[in-house]
N, C-alpha and C positions, 0 to 999 in steps of 0.2 A: 318860114324857111327862106323866103326871098331876101329878107333883111340880113340873114346869115350869109347868103351867097354874095350879096352886095358888099358886105364887110370884107369877105375873103378876097373878092376881086380887087377891092381898093388896095389891099395889102399886097396884091400880085403874087400871092403864094398859091392859091387854089388853082389857077389856070395851069401852072406848071405841074402841080401834083396830079390834077385830073388827066393831063396829057400823059404823064408817066403811067398812071393806072390803066389807061386805055392801051398804051403801047405794050404793057405787060399782059393784057388780055384777061384781067380778073374782074369780077363783079364787085361793086362797091356802092356804099350809100353814105351820104353826108348826114350827120345828126348833130343835135345840140349837146354839148358836154357841160360840165360845171363851169369851168373858167374858159376853156377853149372849145372850139368846134371839134368834132370827132368824125373820122371817116372809118366806116366798118368795111373791112376787106374780107371777101369770101373766096376761098380756093378749095375746090373739090369738097364742099360741105363743111369745111372748117372756117371759123370766123375769128377775126382779131380786130380789136378797136385801137385806133391810134389817134392821139390828139394832134391837132394842127396848130402849133403855136406860131407866134411871130407878130411883131409890131411893124409899122411902116418904116421905122429906122433900121430894123434888123432884117430887112427883106432878103438880101442876098444870102446871109447865113441861114435864115429860116428856110429858104427854098432848098439850099444844098442839103441841110440836115433832114428835111422832110423827105426828099427824093431818096437819099441814102437809106433812111429808115424804112421806107416803103419797099425798096428793093430787097433789103435784108429780111423783112417779115415775109414777103412773098416767097423768097427762096426757102425760108424755113418751113412755111406752110406746104410748099410743093414737095420738099424733102420728106416731111413727116407723112404726107398723104401717099407717097409712092414707096415709102418705107424701107 
C-alpha cells in the first residue's frame, strides 16, 4: 500500500482528495483497483467505491474532477440515508 500512496502523492491528487474527505467528515479507505487506485467512502453504513484517476500532466483537472465527484457522492449517500 505504501507504493500506492507514494504514487498518489507524486501525482499530487491524493493529498487534496484526502483533505476533502476529512473536511466532509466521512470514513474512507484507499484500495488497489484494476487500473486506478480506488477510495471506498462510507456514510451511515452505505459504501461507494470511486476510482482516483490522473496522470502528472493532468493534475489540475484530475484534482478538480475528483473533489467534485467526492462531494456529489457524499451528498447522494447522505440524502439516501436520511431519506
